[in-house]
N, CA, C and O atoms as a Tripos MOL2 file, in Angstrom:
@<TRIPOS>MOLECULE
protein
  308   307    77     0     0
PROTEIN
NO_CHARGES

@<TRIPOS>ATOM
      1 N           1.0860   -1.0040    0.1650 N.3       1 MET1
      2 CA          0.3640   -0.2420   -0.2120 C.3       1 MET1
      3 C           0.7330    1.3050   -0.0850 C.2       1 MET1
      4 O           1.5850    1.3740    0.8010 O.2       1 MET1
      5 N           0.4760    2.4970   -0.5590 N.am      2 SER2
      6 CA          1.4540    3.4800   -0.7170 C.3       2 SER2
      7 C           0.8960    4.2690    0.5230 C.2       2 SER2
      8 O          -0.1550    3.9050    1.0510 O.2       2 SER2
      9 N           1.5270    5.2340    0.9360 N.am      3 GLY3
     10 CA          1.3870    6.2390    1.9940 C.3       3 GLY3
     11 C          -0.2780    6.9570    1.9310 C.2       3 GLY3
     12 O          -1.1450    6.8290    2.7950 O.2       3 GLY3
     13 N          -0.3930    7.8350    0.4460 N.am      4 LEU4
     14 CA         -1.7930    7.7730    0.2010 C.3       4 LEU4
     15 C          -3.1690    6.7490    1.0220 C.2       4 LEU4
     16 O          -4.1040    6.9590    1.7950 O.2       4 LEU4
     17 N          -2.6920    5.8280    0.4330 N.am      5 GLU5
     18 CA         -3.6730    4.6000    0.9230 C.3       5 GLU5
     19 C          -3.5480    4.0820    2.4940 C.2       5 GLU5
     20 O          -4.3260    3.5010    3.2510 O.2       5 GLU5
     21 N          -2.4490    4.4810    2.5930 N.am      6 TRP6
     22 CA         -2.5730    4.1330    4.5660 C.3       6 TRP6
     23 C          -3.3440    5.2710    5.1510 C.2       6 TRP6
     24 O          -4.1080    5.0280    6.0850 O.2       6 TRP6
     25 N          -3.1870    6.8340    4.5660 N.am      7 ILE7
     26 CA         -3.7860    7.4850    5.4860 C.3       7 ILE7
     27 C          -4.8170    7.2990    5.2660 C.2       7 ILE7
     28 O          -5.5700    7.1670    6.2310 O.2       7 ILE7
     29 N          -5.3930    7.1890    3.8360 N.am      8 LEU8
     30 CA         -7.0170    7.2850    3.5790 C.3       8 LEU8
     31 C          -7.8070    5.9500    4.5940 C.2       8 LEU8
     32 O          -8.9620    6.0200    5.0160 O.2       8 LEU8
     33 N          -6.9960    4.9570    4.7920 N.am      9 SER9
     34 CA         -7.3630    3.8830    5.7090 C.3       9 SER9
     35 C          -7.5470    4.3980    6.9120 C.2       9 SER9
     36 O          -8.6800    4.4060    7.3920 O.2       9 SER9
     37 N          -6.3090    4.9900    7.7010 N.am     10 ILE10
     38 CA         -6.9000    5.4250    8.8430 C.3      10 ILE10
     39 C          -7.6890    6.5610    9.2670 C.2      10 ILE10
     40 O          -8.1400    7.0520   10.3010 O.2      10 ILE10
     41 N          -7.6600    6.7780    7.9460 N.am     11 THR11
     42 CA         -8.9020    8.4940    8.4800 C.3      11 THR11
     43 C         -10.4890    7.4250    8.3740 C.2      11 THR11
     44 O         -11.4400    7.7830    9.0690 O.2      11 THR11
     45 N         -10.5900    6.5470    7.7520 N.am     12 LEU12
     46 CA        -11.4910    5.8490    7.8070 C.3      12 LEU12
     47 C         -12.2290    5.0020    8.7600 C.2      12 LEU12
     48 O         -13.3520    4.8180    9.2290 O.2      12 LEU12
     49 N         -10.8020    4.5110    8.8090 N.am     13 LEU13
     50 CA        -11.0810    3.4000   10.3480 C.3      13 LEU13
     51 C         -11.2150    4.5540   11.4960 C.2      13 LEU13
     52 O         -12.0620    4.1810   12.3070 O.2      13 LEU13
     53 N         -10.8700    5.3620   11.7170 N.am     14 THR14
     54 CA        -10.8030    6.5530   12.7750 C.3      14 THR14
     55 C         -12.4640    7.2180   12.7070 C.2      14 THR14
     56 O         -12.9030    7.6350   13.7790 O.2      14 THR14
     57 N         -13.2380    7.3010   11.6500 N.am     15 LEU15
     58 CA        -14.2930    7.8680   11.3860 C.3      15 LEU15
     59 C         -15.0160    6.3310   11.8120 C.2      15 LEU15
     60 O         -15.2750    6.0440   12.9810 O.2      15 LEU15
     61 N         -15.2110    5.6620   10.9600 N.am     16 TYR16
     62 CA        -15.3730    4.0360   12.0630 C.3      16 TYR16
     63 C         -15.9520    4.4180   13.0820 C.2      16 TYR16
     64 O         -17.1070    4.7350   13.3660 O.2      16 TYR16
     65 N         -14.5190    4.3130   13.8610 N.am     17 PHE17
     66 CA        -14.7470    4.2970   15.4980 C.3      17 PHE17
     67 C         -15.7200    5.2350   15.7930 C.2      17 PHE17
     68 O         -16.8480    4.9450   16.1930 O.2      17 PHE17
     69 N         -15.2100    6.6060   15.5610 N.am     18 ALA18
     70 CA        -16.1120    7.8460   16.3700 C.3      18 ALA18
     71 C         -17.5820    7.2190   16.0430 C.2      18 ALA18
     72 O         -18.3180    7.0160   17.0080 O.2      18 ALA18
     73 N         -17.9920    6.9400   14.8900 N.am     19 LEU19
     74 CA        -19.0310    6.6850   14.9990 C.3      19 LEU19
     75 C         -19.8670    5.5440   15.6190 C.2      19 LEU19
     76 O         -21.0090    5.4480   16.0680 O.2      19 LEU19
     77 N         -19.0820    4.9320   15.4930 N.am     20 LEU20
     78 CA        -19.6250    3.1970   16.8530 C.3      20 LEU20
     79 C         -19.8570    3.9040   18.2170 C.2      20 LEU20
     80 O         -20.7380    3.5630   19.0060 O.2      20 LEU20
     81 N         -18.6730    5.2790   18.4860 N.am     21 LEU21
     82 CA        -18.7160    5.2930   20.0390 C.3      21 LEU21
     83 C         -20.0660    6.3820   20.1580 C.2      21 LEU21
     84 O         -20.6600    6.4190   21.2350 O.2      21 LEU21
     85 N         -20.5030    7.2160   19.0820 N.am     22 THR22
     86 CA        -21.2790    8.0810   19.3220 C.3      22 THR22
     87 C         -22.3990    7.6530   19.0920 C.2      22 THR22
     88 O         -23.2140    7.2910   19.9400 O.2      22 THR22
     89 N         -22.5900    7.6590   17.4590 N.am     23 VAL23
     90 CA        -24.1600    7.6180   16.8330 C.3      23 VAL23
     91 C         -24.4190    5.6900   16.9280 C.2      23 VAL23
     92 O         -25.5290    5.1900   16.7490 O.2      23 VAL23
     93 N         -23.5090    5.0930   17.1510 N.am     24 CYS24
     94 CA        -24.1510    3.5380   17.4630 C.3      24 CYS24
     95 C         -24.5580    3.6400   18.7810 C.2      24 CYS24
     96 O         -25.7590    3.4660   18.9910 O.2      24 CYS24
     97 N         -23.8540    3.8740   19.6880 N.am     25 MET25
     98 CA        -24.8010    4.1930   21.1930 C.3      25 MET25
     99 C         -26.2430    4.4310   21.1980 C.2      25 MET25
    100 O         -27.2000    3.6920   21.4260 O.2      25 MET25
    101 N         -26.0960    6.1540   20.7600 N.am     26 LEU26
    102 CA        -27.4080    6.6880   20.6530 C.3      26 LEU26
    103 C         -28.0540    5.6760   20.5550 C.2      26 LEU26
    104 O         -28.7310    5.1720   21.4520 O.2      26 LEU26
    105 N         -27.8750    5.1720   19.1730 N.am     27 THR27
    106 CA        -28.7800    4.1910   18.0460 C.3      27 THR27
    107 C         -29.6700    3.0510   19.4340 C.2      27 THR27
    108 O         -30.8820    2.8480   19.5140 O.2      27 THR27
    109 N         -28.7550    2.5880   20.2020 N.am     28 PHE28
    110 CA        -29.0360    1.3360   20.9740 C.3      28 PHE28
    111 C         -29.8070    1.7450   22.1960 C.2      28 PHE28
    112 O         -30.5850    1.0560   22.8570 O.2      28 PHE28
    113 N         -29.3530    3.3180   22.4190 N.am     29 ARG29
    114 CA        -29.8950    3.6690   23.7320 C.3      29 ARG29
    115 C         -31.6710    4.3380   23.5580 C.2      29 ARG29
    116 O         -32.5160    4.5640   24.4250 O.2      29 ARG29
    117 N         -31.7090    4.4950   22.0800 N.am     30 LYS30
    118 CA        -33.2870    4.8370   21.5330 C.3      30 LYS30
    119 C         -33.8950    3.8470   21.2070 C.2      30 LYS30
    120 O         -34.9120    4.0430   20.5420 O.2      30 LYS30
    121 N         -33.4400    2.1320   21.6080 N.am     31 GLY31
    122 CA        -34.0980    1.3110   21.4090 C.3      31 GLY31
    123 C         -33.7270    0.2420   20.3330 C.2      31 GLY31
    124 O         -33.5580   -0.9240   20.6900 O.2      31 GLY31
    125 N         -33.5620    0.6980   18.7020 N.am     32 TYR32
    126 CA        -33.1700    0.4150   17.6650 C.3      32 TYR32
    127 C         -32.0010   -0.6040   18.1150 C.2      32 TYR32
    128 O         -30.8680   -0.1240   18.1620 O.2      32 TYR32
    129 N         -32.1970   -2.2050   18.5090 N.am     33 THR33
    130 CA        -31.1260   -3.0720   18.6250 C.3      33 THR33
    131 C         -30.8150   -3.4160   17.3210 C.2      33 THR33
    132 O         -29.6180   -3.3730   17.0340 O.2      33 THR33
    133 N         -31.8990   -3.8750   16.1310 N.am     34 LEU34
    134 CA        -31.8720   -4.5550   15.1180 C.3      34 LEU34
    135 C         -30.9680   -3.5310   14.2380 C.2      34 LEU34
    136 O         -30.0430   -3.8910   13.5090 O.2      34 LEU34
    137 N         -31.3320   -2.4010   14.4030 N.am     35 LEU35
    138 CA        -30.3080   -1.0910   13.4910 C.3      35 LEU35
    139 C         -28.8550   -1.0440   14.0540 C.2      35 LEU35
    140 O         -27.9930   -0.7310   13.2320 O.2      35 LEU35
    141 N         -28.4970   -1.2750   15.1800 N.am     36 GLY36
    142 CA        -27.6380   -1.4290   15.7090 C.3      36 GLY36
    143 C         -26.7240   -2.2170   15.2310 C.2      36 GLY36
    144 O         -25.7870   -1.6640   14.6550 O.2      36 GLY36
    145 N         -26.7260   -3.3390   15.3050 N.am     37 ILE37
    146 CA        -26.5600   -4.3830   15.0910 C.3      37 ILE37
    147 C         -26.0600   -4.6100   13.4430 C.2      37 ILE37
    148 O         -24.8880   -4.7450   13.0910 O.2      37 ILE37
    149 N         -27.2810   -4.6150   12.5280 N.am     38 ILE38
    150 CA        -26.9400   -4.6920   11.6280 C.3      38 ILE38
    151 C         -26.2700   -3.5240   10.7830 C.2      38 ILE38
    152 O         -26.0340   -3.7160    9.5900 O.2      38 ILE38
    153 N         -25.9070   -2.1060   11.5000 N.am     39 GLY39
    154 CA        -25.4630   -0.9030   11.4290 C.3      39 GLY39
    155 C         -23.6130   -1.3240   11.2460 C.2      39 GLY39
    156 O         -22.9230   -0.8940   10.3220 O.2      39 GLY39
    157 N         -23.2440   -1.9900   12.0570 N.am     40 ILE40
    158 CA        -21.8480   -2.5200   12.2890 C.3      40 ILE40
    159 C         -21.4270   -2.8320   10.9030 C.2      40 ILE40
    160 O         -20.2450   -2.5350   10.7290 O.2      40 ILE40
    161 N         -21.9940   -3.3210    9.8860 N.am     41 PHE41
    162 CA        -21.6490   -3.9940    8.5350 C.3      41 PHE41
    163 C         -21.9830   -2.9050    7.7030 C.2      41 PHE41
    164 O         -21.3030   -2.6510    6.7090 O.2      41 PHE41
    165 N         -23.1170   -2.1400    8.0690 N.am     42 PHE42
    166 CA        -24.1210   -0.6710    7.2880 C.3      42 PHE42
    167 C         -24.3040    0.4330    8.0640 C.2      42 PHE42
    168 O         -25.4380    0.7670    8.4050 O.2      42 PHE42
    169 N         -23.0060    1.2490    8.4940 N.am     43 PRO43
    170 CA        -23.0540    2.2210    9.4160 C.3      43 PRO43
    171 C         -24.2730    3.4330    8.6750 C.2      43 PRO43
    172 O         -24.6910    4.2430    9.5020 O.2      43 PRO43
    173 N         -24.6860    3.5490    7.6160 N.am     44 ILE44
    174 CA        -25.8640    4.6110    7.4060 C.3      44 ILE44
    175 C         -26.8950    4.1920    8.5080 C.2      44 ILE44
    176 O         -27.4610    5.0570    9.1750 O.2      44 ILE44
    177 N         -27.1600    2.7140    8.7120 N.am     45 LEU45
    178 CA        -28.6080    2.5290    9.5570 C.3      45 LEU45
    179 C         -27.9600    3.0730   10.9800 C.2      45 LEU45
    180 O         -28.8400    3.6260   11.6400 O.2      45 LEU45
    181 N         -26.9950    3.0750   11.4770 N.am     46 TRP46
    182 CA        -27.1040    3.9010   12.4970 C.3      46 TRP46
    183 C         -27.1640    5.2880   12.4660 C.2      46 TRP46
    184 O         -27.1500    5.9100   13.5280 O.2      46 TRP46
    185 N         -27.2150    5.7370   11.6260 N.am     47 LEU47
    186 CA        -27.7740    7.6080   11.5310 C.3      47 LEU47
    187 C         -28.6510    7.5680   11.9360 C.2      47 LEU47
    188 O         -28.9330    8.1720   12.9710 O.2      47 LEU47
    189 N         -29.8080    6.5130   10.9970 N.am     48 ILE48
    190 CA        -30.9370    6.2710   10.8000 C.3      48 ILE48
    191 C         -31.5970    6.4620   12.3270 C.2      48 ILE48
    192 O         -32.2270    7.4160   12.7840 O.2      48 ILE48
    193 N         -31.3560    5.6630   12.7110 N.am     49 GLY49
    194 CA        -31.6000    4.7400   14.3010 C.3      49 GLY49
    195 C         -31.2120    6.0140   15.5160 C.2      49 GLY49
    196 O         -31.8140    6.1500   16.5810 O.2      49 GLY49
    197 N         -29.9090    6.9800   14.9710 N.am     50 ALA50
    198 CA        -30.1780    8.2500   15.7380 C.3      50 ALA50
    199 C         -31.2020    8.9560   15.6430 C.2      50 ALA50
    200 O         -31.8720    9.3620   16.5930 O.2      50 ALA50
    201 N         -31.4660    9.2240   14.1110 N.am     51 VAL51
    202 CA        -32.5060   10.4860   14.4230 C.3      51 VAL51
    203 C         -33.8440   10.5320   14.4350 C.2      51 VAL51
    204 O         -34.5230   11.5580   14.4620 O.2      51 VAL51
    205 N         -34.5140    8.6050   14.4020 N.am     52 LEU52
    206 CA        -35.5300    8.5750   14.4440 C.3      52 LEU52
    207 C         -35.8510    8.6880   16.0570 C.2      52 LEU52
    208 O         -34.9010    8.8110   16.8300 O.2      52 LEU52
    209 N         -37.2830    8.6410   16.5850 N.am     53 PRO53
    210 CA        -37.4100    8.9350   17.8940 C.3      53 PRO53
    211 C         -37.5040    8.0340   18.2430 C.2      53 PRO53
    212 O         -37.9380    7.0280   17.6820 O.2      53 PRO53
    213 N         -36.9320    8.2460   19.7490 N.am     54 ALA54
    214 CA        -36.7780    7.1510   20.5040 C.3      54 ALA54
    215 C         -38.2150    6.3720   20.8600 C.2      54 ALA54
    216 O         -39.2820    6.9850   20.8970 O.2      54 ALA54
    217 N         -38.1020    4.9940   21.1080 N.am     55 LYS55
    218 CA        -39.2100    4.0010   20.9640 C.3      55 LYS55
    219 C         -39.5720    3.7810   22.6560 C.2      55 LYS55
    220 O         -38.7290    3.3640   23.4510 O.2      55 LYS55
    221 N         -40.5300    4.0270   22.9140 N.am     56 GLU56
    222 CA        -41.2180    4.0030   24.2830 C.3      56 GLU56
    223 C         -40.4240    2.9640   25.4170 C.2      56 GLU56
    224 O         -39.8040    2.0530   24.8680 O.2      56 GLU56
    225 N         -40.3970    2.9720   26.0710 N.am     57 GLY57
    226 CA        -39.5200    2.2600   27.1030 C.3      57 GLY57
    227 C         -38.0020    2.1140   27.0140 C.2      57 GLY57
    228 O         -37.4220    1.1750   27.5590 O.2      57 GLY57
    229 N         -37.4360    2.9630   26.3890 N.am     58 SER58
    230 CA        -35.8590    2.4710   25.8450 C.3      58 SER58
    231 C         -35.2850    3.7840   26.6920 C.2      58 SER58
    232 O         -35.9430    4.7570   27.0590 O.2      58 SER58
    233 N         -34.1230    3.5750   26.8610 N.am     59 SER59
    234 CA        -33.7800    4.4090   28.5170 C.3      59 SER59
    235 C         -33.8780    6.0550   28.0540 C.2      59 SER59
    236 O         -34.2930    6.9870   28.7430 O.2      59 SER59
    237 N         -33.2890    6.1010   26.4820 N.am     60 TYR60
    238 CA        -33.2720    7.1780   26.2350 C.3      60 TYR60
    239 C         -34.6750    8.0270   26.4130 C.2      60 TYR60
    240 O         -34.7160    9.1980   26.7890 O.2      60 TYR60
    241 N         -35.6820    7.3130   26.1120 N.am     61 TRP61
    242 CA        -36.9370    7.7330   26.4480 C.3      61 TRP61
    243 C         -37.2060    8.1880   27.4410 C.2      61 TRP61
    244 O         -37.7650    9.2760   27.5740 O.2      61 TRP61
    245 N         -36.8520    7.4230   28.3640 N.am     62 VAL62
    246 CA        -36.8670    7.7200   30.0750 C.3      62 VAL62
    247 C         -36.0900    9.0340   30.5780 C.2      62 VAL62
    248 O         -36.2040    9.7520   31.5710 O.2      62 VAL62
    249 N         -35.3720    9.0330   29.6150 N.am     63 GLN63
    250 CA        -34.1050   10.2670   30.1330 C.3      63 GLN63
    251 C         -34.8790   11.2270   29.8380 C.2      63 GLN63
    252 O         -35.1540   12.0750   30.6870 O.2      63 GLN63
    253 N         -35.3720   11.2770   28.5930 N.am     64 GLU64
    254 CA        -35.9780   12.8370   28.0010 C.3      64 GLU64
    255 C         -37.1320   12.8630   28.6180 C.2      64 GLU64
    256 O         -37.5700   14.0140   28.6280 O.2      64 GLU64
    257 N         -37.9700   11.9470   29.2520 N.am     65 GLY65
    258 CA        -39.4440   12.5760   29.5020 C.3      65 GLY65
    259 C         -38.9470   12.7060   30.8720 C.2      65 GLY65
    260 O         -39.9640   12.7770   31.5620 O.2      65 GLY65
    261 N         -37.5950   12.7980   31.8680 N.am     66 MET66
    262 CA        -37.2640   12.6990   33.1420 C.3      66 MET66
    263 C         -36.6180   14.2660   33.1510 C.2      66 MET66
    264 O         -36.6390   14.9380   34.1820 O.2      66 MET66
    265 N         -36.0290   14.7780   31.8590 N.am     67 ALA67
    266 CA        -35.5310   15.9340   31.2220 C.3      67 ALA67
    267 C         -36.8250   17.0570   31.5700 C.2      67 ALA67
    268 O         -36.8920   17.9520   32.4130 O.2      67 ALA67
    269 N         -37.8090   16.5830   30.5240 N.am     68 ARG68
    270 CA        -39.1140   17.3720   30.4300 C.3      68 ARG68
    271 C         -39.8820   17.8340   31.2760 C.2      68 ARG68
    272 O         -40.3910   18.9520   31.3480 O.2      68 ARG68
    273 N         -40.0080   16.5130   32.2560 N.am     69 GLN69
    274 CA        -40.8950   16.8950   33.7640 C.3      69 GLN69
    275 C         -39.6970   17.8260   34.5230 C.2      69 GLN69
    276 O         -40.0690   18.5210   35.4680 O.2      69 GLN69
    277 N         -38.6960   17.8460   34.2480 N.am     70 ALA70
    278 CA        -37.7990   18.6250   35.1660 C.3      70 ALA70
    279 C         -38.0180   20.1430   34.1730 C.2      70 ALA70
    280 O         -39.1710   20.5270   34.3690 O.2      70 ALA70
    281 N         -37.7700   20.4620   33.8440 N.am     71 ALA71
    282 CA        -38.3400   21.7770   33.0570 C.3      71 ALA71
    283 C         -39.3900   22.3800   32.9650 C.2      71 ALA71
    284 O         -39.3970   23.6080   32.8800 O.2      71 ALA71
    285 N         -40.6690   21.5410   32.9600 N.am     72 ILE72
    286 CA        -41.8890   21.7520   33.4800 C.3      72 ILE72
    287 C         -42.0830   21.9970   34.4980 C.2      72 ILE72
    288 O         -43.0740   22.7010   34.6970 O.2      72 ILE72
    289 N         -41.1070   21.4800   35.9080 N.am     73 ASP73
    290 CA        -41.4060   21.9810   37.0860 C.3      73 ASP73
    291 C         -40.6140   23.1190   37.5830 C.2      73 ASP73
    292 O         -40.8920   23.7680   38.5910 O.2      73 ASP73
    293 N         -39.4730   23.3420   36.6980 N.am     74 GLU74
    294 CA        -38.6740   24.5370   36.9740 C.3      74 GLU74
    295 C         -39.5300   25.7640   36.2240 C.2      74 GLU74
    296 O         -39.3300   26.9050   36.6400 O.2      74 GLU74
    297 N         -40.3720   25.5830   35.2540 N.am     75 TYR75
    298 CA        -41.3980   26.8180   35.1780 C.3      75 TYR75
    299 C         -42.5630   27.0920   35.2130 C.2      75 TYR75
    300 O         -43.1730   27.9070   34.5220 O.2      75 TYR75
    301 N         -43.1310   26.0630   36.4570 N.am     76 SER76
    302 CA        -44.1030   26.3150   36.7850 C.3      76 SER76
    303 C         -44.1460   27.0900   38.3750 C.2      76 SER76
    304 O         -45.1230   27.6490   38.8720 O.2      76 SER76
    305 N         -43.0260   26.9590   38.8690 N.am     77 ARG77
    306 CA        -42.4270   27.5320   40.2640 C.3      77 ARG77
    307 C         -42.7570   29.0420   40.0580 C.2      77 ARG77
    308 O         -42.4550   29.8640   40.9240 O.2      77 ARG77
@<TRIPOS>BOND
     1     1     2 1
     2     2     3 1
     3     3     4 2
     4     3     5 am
     5     5     6 1
     6     6     7 1
     7     7     8 2
     8     7     9 am
     9     9    10 1
    10    10    11 1
    11    11    12 2
    12    11    13 am
    13    13    14 1
    14    14    15 1
    15    15    16 2
    16    15    17 am
    17    17    18 1
    18    18    19 1
    19    19    20 2
    20    19    21 am
    21    21    22 1
    22    22    23 1
    23    23    24 2
    24    23    25 am
    25    25    26 1
    26    26    27 1
    27    27    28 2
    28    27    29 am
    29    29    30 1
    30    30    31 1
    31    31    32 2
    32    31    33 am
    33    33    34 1
    34    34    35 1
    35    35    36 2
    36    35    37 am
    37    37    38 1
    38    38    39 1
    39    39    40 2
    40    39    41 am
    41    41    42 1
    42    42    43 1
    43    43    44 2
    44    43    45 am
    45    45    46 1
    46    46    47 1
    47    47    48 2
    48    47    49 am
    49    49    50 1
    50    50    51 1
    51    51    52 2
    52    51    53 am
    53    53    54 1
    54    54    55 1
    55    55    56 2
    56    55    57 am
    57    57    58 1
    58    58    59 1
    59    59    60 2
    60    59    61 am
    61    61    62 1
    62    62    63 1
    63    63    64 2
    64    63    65 am
    65    65    66 1
    66    66    67 1
    67    67    68 2
    68    67    69 am
    69    69    70 1
    70    70    71 1
    71    71    72 2
    72    71    73 am
    73    73    74 1
    74    74    75 1
    75    75    76 2
    76    75    77 am
    77    77    78 1
    78    78    79 1
    79    79    80 2
    80    79    81 am
    81    81    82 1
    82    82    83 1
    83    83    84 2
    84    83    85 am
    85    85    86 1
    86    86    87 1
    87    87    88 2
    88    87    89 am
    89    89    90 1
    90    90    91 1
    91    91    92 2
    92    91    93 am
    93    93    94 1
    94    94    95 1
    95    95    96 2
    96    95    97 am
    97    97    98 1
    98    98    99 1
    99    99   100 2
   100    99   101 am
   101   101   102 1
   102   102   103 1
   103   103   104 2
   104   103   105 am
   105   105   106 1
   106   106   107 1
   107   107   108 2
   108   107   109 am
   109   109   110 1
   110   110   111 1
   111   111   112 2
   112   111   113 am
   113   113   114 1
   114   114   115 1
   115   115   116 2
   116   115   117 am
   117   117   118 1
   118   118   119 1
   119   119   120 2
   120   119   121 am
   121   121   122 1
   122   122   123 1
   123   123   124 2
   124   123   125 am
   125   125   126 1
   126   126   127 1
   127   127   128 2
   128   127   129 am
   129   129   130 1
   130   130   131 1
   131   131   132 2
   132   131   133 am
   133   133   134 1
   134   134   135 1
   135   135   136 2
   136   135   137 am
   137   137   138 1
   138   138   139 1
   139   139   140 2
   140   139   141 am
   141   141   142 1
   142   142   143 1
   143   143   144 2
   144   143   145 am
   145   145   146 1
   146   146   147 1
   147   147   148 2
   148   147   149 am
   149   149   150 1
   150   150   151 1
   151   151   152 2
   152   151   153 am
   153   153   154 1
   154   154   155 1
   155   155   156 2
   156   155   157 am
   157   157   158 1
   158   158   159 1
   159   159   160 2
   160   159   161 am
   161   161   162 1
   162   162   163 1
   163   163   164 2
   164   163   165 am
   165   165   166 1
   166   166   167 1
   167   167   168 2
   168   167   169 am
   169   169   170 1
   170   170   171 1
   171   171   172 2
   172   171   173 am
   173   173   174 1
   174   174   175 1
   175   175   176 2
   176   175   177 am
   177   177   178 1
   178   178   179 1
   179   179   180 2
   180   179   181 am
   181   181   182 1
   182   182   183 1
   183   183   184 2
   184   183   185 am
   185   185   186 1
   186   186   187 1
   187   187   188 2
   188   187   189 am
   189   189   190 1
   190   190   191 1
   191   191   192 2
   192   191   193 am
   193   193   194 1
   194   194   195 1
   195   195   196 2
   196   195   197 am
   197   197   198 1
   198   198   199 1
   199   199   200 2
   200   199   201 am
   201   201   202 1
   202   202   203 1
   203   203   204 2
   204   203   205 am
   205   205   206 1
   206   206   207 1
   207   207   208 2
   208   207   209 am
   209   209   210 1
   210   210   211 1
   211   211   212 2
   212   211   213 am
   213   213   214 1
   214   214   215 1
   215   215   216 2
   216   215   217 am
   217   217   218 1
   218   218   219 1
   219   219   220 2
   220   219   221 am
   221   221   222 1
   222   222   223 1
   223   223   224 2
   224   223   225 am
   225   225   226 1
   226   226   227 1
   227   227   228 2
   228   227   229 am
   229   229   230 1
   230   230   231 1
   231   231   232 2
   232   231   233 am
   233   233   234 1
   234   234   235 1
   235   235   236 2
   236   235   237 am
   237   237   238 1
   238   238   239 1
   239   239   240 2
   240   239   241 am
   241   241   242 1
   242   242   243 1
   243   243   244 2
   244   243   245 am
   245   245   246 1
   246   246   247 1
   247   247   248 2
   248   247   249 am
   249   249   250 1
   250   250   251 1
   251   251   252 2
   252   251   253 am
   253   253   254 1
   254   254   255 1
   255   255   256 2
   256   255   257 am
   257   257   258 1
   258   258   259 1
   259   259   260 2
   260   259   261 am
   261   261   262 1
   262   262   263 1
   263   263   264 2
   264   263   265 am
   265   265   266 1
   266   266   267 1
   267   267   268 2
   268   267   269 am
   269   269   270 1
   270   270   271 1
   271   271   272 2
   272   271   273 am
   273   273   274 1
   274   274   275 1
   275   275   276 2
   276   275   277 am
   277   277   278 1
   278   278   279 1
   279   279   280 2
   280   279   281 am
   281   281   282 1
   282   282   283 1
   283   283   284 2
   284   283   285 am
   285   285   286 1
   286   286   287 1
   287   287   288 2
   288   287   289 am
   289   289   290 1
   290   290   291 1
   291   291   292 2
   292   291   293 am
   293   293   294 1
   294   294   295 1
   295   295   296 2
   296   295   297 am
   297   297   298 1
   298   298   299 1
   299   299   300 2
   300   299   301 am
   301   301   302 1
   302   302   303 1
   303   303   304 2
   304   303   305 am
   305   305   306 1
   306   306   307 1
   307   307   308 2
@<TRIPOS>SUBSTRUCTURE
     1 MET1         2 RESIDUE 1 A MET
     2 SER2         6 RESIDUE 1 A SER
     3 GLY3        10 RESIDUE 1 A GLY
     4 LEU4        14 RESIDUE 1 A LEU
     5 GLU5        18 RESIDUE 1 A GLU
     6 TRP6        22 RESIDUE 1 A TRP
     7 ILE7        26 RESIDUE 1 A ILE
     8 LEU8        30 RESIDUE 1 A LEU
     9 SER9        34 RESIDUE 1 A SER
    10 ILE10       38 RESIDUE 1 A ILE
    11 THR11       42 RESIDUE 1 A THR
    12 LEU12       46 RESIDUE 1 A LEU
    13 LEU13       50 RESIDUE 1 A LEU
    14 THR14       54 RESIDUE 1 A THR
    15 LEU15       58 RESIDUE 1 A LEU
    16 TYR16       62 RESIDUE 1 A TYR
    17 PHE17       66 RESIDUE 1 A PHE
    18 ALA18       70 RESIDUE 1 A ALA
    19 LEU19       74 RESIDUE 1 A LEU
    20 LEU20       78 RESIDUE 1 A LEU
    21 LEU21       82 RESIDUE 1 A LEU
    22 THR22       86 RESIDUE 1 A THR
    23 VAL23       90 RESIDUE 1 A VAL
    24 CYS24       94 RESIDUE 1 A CYS
    25 MET25       98 RESIDUE 1 A MET
    26 LEU26      102 RESIDUE 1 A LEU
    27 THR27      106 RESIDUE 1 A THR
    28 PHE28      110 RESIDUE 1 A PHE
    29 ARG29      114 RESIDUE 1 A ARG
    30 LYS30      118 RESIDUE 1 A LYS
    31 GLY31      122 RESIDUE 1 A GLY
    32 TYR32      126 RESIDUE 1 A TYR
    33 THR33      130 RESIDUE 1 A THR
    34 LEU34      134 RESIDUE 1 A LEU
    35 LEU35      138 RESIDUE 1 A LEU
    36 GLY36      142 RESIDUE 1 A GLY
    37 ILE37      146 RESIDUE 1 A ILE
    38 ILE38      150 RESIDUE 1 A ILE
    39 GLY39      154 RESIDUE 1 A GLY
    40 ILE40      158 RESIDUE 1 A ILE
    41 PHE41      162 RESIDUE 1 A PHE
    42 PHE42      166 RESIDUE 1 A PHE
    43 PRO43      170 RESIDUE 1 A PRO
    44 ILE44      174 RESIDUE 1 A ILE
    45 LEU45      178 RESIDUE 1 A LEU
    46 TRP46      182 RESIDUE 1 A TRP
    47 LEU47      186 RESIDUE 1 A LEU
    48 ILE48      190 RESIDUE 1 A ILE
    49 GLY49      194 RESIDUE 1 A GLY
    50 ALA50      198 RESIDUE 1 A ALA
    51 VAL51      202 RESIDUE 1 A VAL
    52 LEU52      206 RESIDUE 1 A LEU
    53 PRO53      210 RESIDUE 1 A PRO
    54 ALA54      214 RESIDUE 1 A ALA
    55 LYS55      218 RESIDUE 1 A LYS
    56 GLU56      222 RESIDUE 1 A GLU
    57 GLY57      226 RESIDUE 1 A GLY
    58 SER58      230 RESIDUE 1 A SER
    59 SER59      234 RESIDUE 1 A SER
    60 TYR60      238 RESIDUE 1 A TYR
    61 TRP61      242 RESIDUE 1 A TRP
    62 VAL62      246 RESIDUE 1 A VAL
    63 GLN63      250 RESIDUE 1 A GLN
    64 GLU64      254 RESIDUE 1 A GLU
    65 GLY65      258 RESIDUE 1 A GLY
    66 MET66      262 RESIDUE 1 A MET
    67 ALA67      266 RESIDUE 1 A ALA
    68 ARG68      270 RESIDUE 1 A ARG
    69 GLN69      274 RESIDUE 1 A GLN
    70 ALA70      278 RESIDUE 1 A ALA
    71 ALA71      282 RESIDUE 1 A ALA
    72 ILE72      286 RESIDUE 1 A ILE
    73 ASP73      290 RESIDUE 1 A ASP
    74 GLU74      294 RESIDUE 1 A GLU
    75 TYR75      298 RESIDUE 1 A TYR
    76 SER76      302 RESIDUE 1 A SER
    77 ARG77      306 RESIDUE 1 A ARG
């Protein structure tokens, strides 16, 4: 491999791991387990799962609800 190919490979691998640590985790937290697993091979599915609204009962949904309730309590004082 030439130097340019090495640089491109390392850049793409770094991007993949950055997506794995951010968007993939968000997809799993929103309750889209299947999209998260298949996204290992097709990372675009991680982006789709991160953009979709959280499923009811997922950890992200619960956390979002608690944050909204806290904001309502703060405004109603």
